[in-house]
PLY file of the C-alpha trace (Angstrom):
ply
format ascii 1.0
element vertex 64
property float x
property float y
property float z
element edge 63
property int vertex1
property int vertex2
end_header
0.06 -0.16 -0.29
2.70 2.68 0.92
3.86 1.48 -2.52
0.40 3.34 -4.39
0.23 6.44 -2.03
4.42 7.63 -2.97
3.24 6.32 -7.23
0.30 9.11 -6.37
1.71 10.94 -4.52
4.42 11.46 -7.88
1.49 11.36 -10.26
-0.57 13.94 -8.13
2.59 16.11 -8.45
3.03 15.71 -12.05
-0.87 16.09 -12.58
0.02 19.89 -10.86
2.72 20.13 -12.40
2.29 19.41 -16.23
-1.69 18.55 -16.42
-2.97 21.30 -18.92
-1.59 23.17 -21.69
-0.28 25.83 -21.69
-2.31 28.96 -22.87
-2.68 29.61 -26.85
-0.51 32.20 -28.39
-2.23 34.63 -30.70
-0.66 34.21 -34.40
0.13 38.13 -34.20
1.88 37.80 -31.16
4.28 35.70 -33.52
4.78 37.67 -36.25
6.77 40.43 -36.79
6.92 42.94 -39.55
9.91 44.73 -40.91
10.49 46.81 -43.77
12.37 45.32 -46.42
15.78 47.30 -47.23
15.75 48.95 -51.25
17.84 46.85 -53.51
21.39 48.54 -53.86
22.80 48.08 -57.40
26.20 48.83 -56.30
26.27 46.06 -54.53
25.66 43.47 -57.98
28.17 45.63 -59.64
31.31 43.37 -62.02
34.38 45.84 -61.15
37.36 43.70 -63.24
39.87 44.79 -60.71
38.65 42.99 -57.82
37.07 40.39 -59.74
40.23 37.85 -58.59
39.23 38.16 -55.11
36.09 36.51 -55.88
37.10 32.80 -56.41
38.37 30.55 -54.67
40.84 28.31 -56.04
43.46 26.27 -53.27
47.19 26.83 -55.97
46.00 30.74 -55.37
45.42 30.42 -51.66
48.84 28.29 -51.28
51.32 31.67 -52.79
52.03 28.65 -56.01
0 1
1 2
2 3
3 4
4 5
5 6
6 7
7 8
8 9
9 10
10 11
11 12
12 13
13 14
14 15
15 16
16 17
17 18
18 19
19 20
20 21
21 22
22 23
23 24
24 25
25 26
26 27
27 28
28 29
29 30
30 31
31 32
32 33
33 34
34 35
35 36
36 37
37 38
38 39
39 40
40 41
41 42
42 43
43 44
44 45
45 46
46 47
47 48
48 49
49 50
50 51
51 52
52 53
53 54
54 55
55 56
56 57
57 58
58 59
59 60
60 61
61 62
62 63
């Protein structure tokens, strides 16, 4: 009989702590709206003097 009381006490403690679901979160509370940044045309311009920096080459990395 003692084992049953311990189990019932543990079950009651679990039920008190986890017995119900948390409150529902509204969709509006989960969404954050930000304005988009404008497109920067200079970001994707081709610069022939700096084009050598845009590739990855093991020989170049080793200085060969």
